C-alpha positions in Angstrom: -81.8 80.3 -41.3 -80.3 77.4 -43.2 -80.8 74.0 -41.7 -77.0 73.4 -41.3 -76.7 76.7 -39.3 -79.6 75.7 -37.2 -77.8 72.3 -36.5 -74.7 74.2 -35.4 -76.7 76.2 -32.9 -78.5 73.1 -31.7 -75.3 71.2 -31.1 -74.0 74.2 -29.0 -77.3 74.1 -27.1 -77.1 70.3 -26.5 -73.5 70.6 -25.2 -74.5 73.2 -22.6 -77.7 71.3 -21.7 -75.7 68.1 -21.2 -73.2 69.9 -19.0 -76.1 71.0 -16.7 -77.4 67.4 -16.6 -74.0 66.0 -15.9 -73.6 68.4 -12.9 -77.0 67.5 -11.7 -76.2 63.8 -11.8 -73.1 64.4 -9.7 -75.1 66.4 -7.1 -77.6 63.6 -6.8 -74.9 61.0 -6.6 -73.5 62.8 -3.6 -76.9 62.9 -2.0 -77.4 59.2 -2.7 -74.0 58.4 -1.2 -74.8 60.5 1.9 -77.9 58.3 2.3 -75.9 55.1 2.1 -77.1 54.4 -1.5 -73.7 53.8 -3.1 -75.5 51.6 -5.7 -77.5 54.6 -6.9 -74.5 56.9 -6.6 -72.5 54.7 -8.8 -75.1 54.7 -11.5 -75.5 58.5 -11.3 -71.7 58.9 -11.6 -71.7 56.6 -14.6 -74.5 58.7 -16.2 -72.4 61.8 -15.6 -69.4 60.3 -17.2 -71.4 59.0 -20.2 -72.9 62.4 -20.7 -69.4 63.9 -20.8 -68.4 61.3 -23.4 -71.4 62.3 -25.4 -70.3 65.9 -25.2 -66.9 65.0 -26.6 -68.7 63.6 -29.7 -70.8 66.7 -29.9 -67.6 68.8 -29.7 -66.2 66.8 -32.6 -69.3 67.5 -34.6 -69.1 71.2 -33.8 -65.5 71.4 -35.0 -66.7 70.3 -38.4 -68.4 73.6 -38.8 
């Protein structure tokens, strides 16, 4: 397999992997909030949002293929 084809496959994998992480951050943010840890929930929510932003960049890269 050519390296560039492998990169395309990796980018697809990273996007899916990041989606899973983003969802997990949101689940834990809800748990933190339920335990009166809005400070932790806020950080986890930000992590989720940043992960989604990273996925937008990966989507841009993927479109270049």
